[in-house]
N, C-alpha and C positions, 0 to 999 in steps of 0.2 A: 509495722509496730516494731518499736525497738524493743529488744529484752535487755532485761537489765543484768548487770555483772556484779555478783558480790563477790568479795575478798576479805580475808581475814589475815593479820599481819602480828601473828603471837612470838615473840622473841625471836624474829625475824625469819620464822617460817610463814611464809607467804602460801595461803590456799585460797584459790578463787573457783569460779564456777561460772558457766554461761552456757545459754542454749543459743545457737547461730540460726537466725530466722532465715536464712534461704535454706541451708540444710535441712531444719526442720521441715519445712514445706515439700524439700524434694522426698526426704527419708520416709515420713510416717505413711504417705501413699502407698508410696516403693513397699514399704516393709509391711504392711497393712492388706493390700490388695492384691500383692504380686507374689512377693518372696517367702513371705509363713503360709499363705493356702497354696502355693504350688509345692513347698517343700513337705509340709506336713499333712498328712490323710484328713483328720477331722479336728477343730478348734470349738470347743464348746466353752465358753465363759457363762457363768450365773454368778447371779448377785451384784450385778452393774447398779441396783437402785442402792446400796451401801455407799458409793463413791461418794466421799464429799465434795461438794462442788465450790466452796469457798473456808477460809482457814485454813491455818498450818496441820500438814497431816504426813506422819512417818509411815509409808508402805512398809509393812514386814512380810515380806513373802518366804516361801519354802524356797531352797536352792537346789536343783536336782541337775542343771546343766548351764551351760554358757548363754543358751538360747534364752534362759530367764529373760535376760536384758532385753532382749526383742518382746518376747511375750506379754511382761509387766506393760508399754508402753501399748500394744494390740489393744490389750484387755481394758487398761484404764487411761491410757493417756488423752492426749490434745482431741483426737478425733470421735474419744467418746463423753470423756469428761468437760473438756474446754482448756485443760490444763496442761503444763507442760513439766517434766517431772526432773528433779535431780535426783543425781546417784551416787551414793558413797560406793567404793570399790576399792579392791586391793590394789596396792602399790605395781604388781606383776601384771594387772590388765590395762595400764595407762602406756604401755611401749608398743612402739611399732606403727602400724596401720591402723590397726585398732584401737590403739592410745589415740590417735590421732582423732578417730570418731567420737569415741567416747569423751573425751575433752570439749566438743565443741557441741554434743547434746547433752550436756549439763552433768556430766559426770567429774568427780573428783577423787584424789587417792586418798588411802589412810594405810599405814604399815600395822599390818592387824598383829605384828608380835611385840612393836613397841608403838603405840598409837601417840600421835603426835599430839598436842593442845592445841595446834593449829586449824587441824582436822576436825576436832570437836566443835572448836570454837565455831569453825565456818558452819558446821550443820545447826548450830543453835541461832546462827544469825539467820540463815533460810528460814527457819521454822518463825524465827521472830519478823519475818516478812512475808508471812504466810504462804509461803512455796510448800511443794508436796516433794517430800524426800523419799527416796527408795533407801531402806538399809535392810539388807538380810540377815535377820538377828541368830542362824545358825551359826555365822561366822566363816561360812566356806560353801564349798560345793560338797553334796552327799548323796552319792547314789543309793544307799539304803532308803527302805519304802517310809521307815518310823520319822517322825521328828526328833531332830536331835536337839541335845540339850541346847538352851538359847544363852548368850550373850546377854549381860545385864546393861549394856552399852545404850541400845536403844531405850531403855528404862530412865537410864540416868540421865540422858539428853533429853527427853521428853520432860521430865520432871523439872529438870534445871529451866527448861524454857519457861514452863510454868510459875515458876520462882519467880524467874526475872520479869514478867510480865504478867501478873495476876488477872485472872478471865481472859487469858490467850484461847482457851479452850483447844489445847493440843490434843490431836486425835490419833490412835493408831489404827492402822487399818490391815488387820490379818488376812493373808492370801494364799491358799494351797494351789501349787501349780505341780501337776501330776503329769505322766507321760507314758505312754502303754511298752516302750522300751527302757531300759536302764540309761543306754545311751542313745538319744534320738537318733534316727536317720532319715530317711526319704519313707514318707507314708505312715512317720509316728503319730498316734491320735495325743491330743493332748485336752486335759482339763482343769479349766482354772476356775476355782471356787474364790471369791470376794465375801469376805464375813462381816460381822457388825462390827464398826469400829468402837474402840475403846475410848471413853473420857479421861484423859489423863486428870482432869483437875479431881475425878472422884477417888485419886490414889494420894493425894496430897496429905502427909502428916506430918508431925514435927522432926521424925525420925527418915531422912532421906534412905538410909539401908534399907528398913522396914518396908518402906513404900516401894523402891525399885525392886525388890524379891518379892512383893504382892505382884505387882504389876508384870513383871516378868513370868510368874507364875500363869497369872491369867492369860496373857497372850500365849503361853504354852498350849494352855489348855484349849484356847480356841483354834489355833494352828494343829493341833492334835485331832478335835474334833471335825474340821475341814479336811483334812490331809489323809485321815484314818479309817474314815466311817462310811467310805463309799468307795469298794475296791474294784467296782468295775467302770471302765472310761465310757462316757455317753458317745452315741453314735451321729447325733447332729452337729452342725456348724452354726455358733452364733456369733456375730462382729459386733 
């Protein structure tokens, strides 16, 4: 199956993303059945029934480690939902060998200090094409146990798409990723909780500012409930 390549060219800032079919067929089984199970002691995923199997989705996980970029596909990617993921990542993460893999597995970069319009428009384009896009709403990696203050970018992008295509039914999927160690190492336990998706159309009002603030607040509350109410990691493995 030929995977689509999406690109946006705004003010000569070209942003594109694609998923390499051969690389995805190789890396998904390798990561899900070999690398992650061998490295981590236990991985438990709950709430997979909440994953939307179609339509535009922004996946909004907590961000505690670079391993998150592998844990998310393990928990909700093509072997679970039948869907490939697109990732918005920082410009620092698309360098070297790591960047080579990221760019071929659906990743595209954004400068978090000075976000370019091309990256934002590309995110909207992916959602208009009913893709599943991963954006870490905390804006970076934090080793604190508490959910950090969220950026409004996720809400703004989602609301903009809903305004451009009324009835597009954009959803935001909150996900908590917790590790038994601050810096994951061999044998670390992982707990992934997939929450109930937020329906963006429920937040559309005449004021984009108020809508985005309310949506961001509710997303924060969902992540906080998922991430902070169960301090003990589970002992069983569920892929």
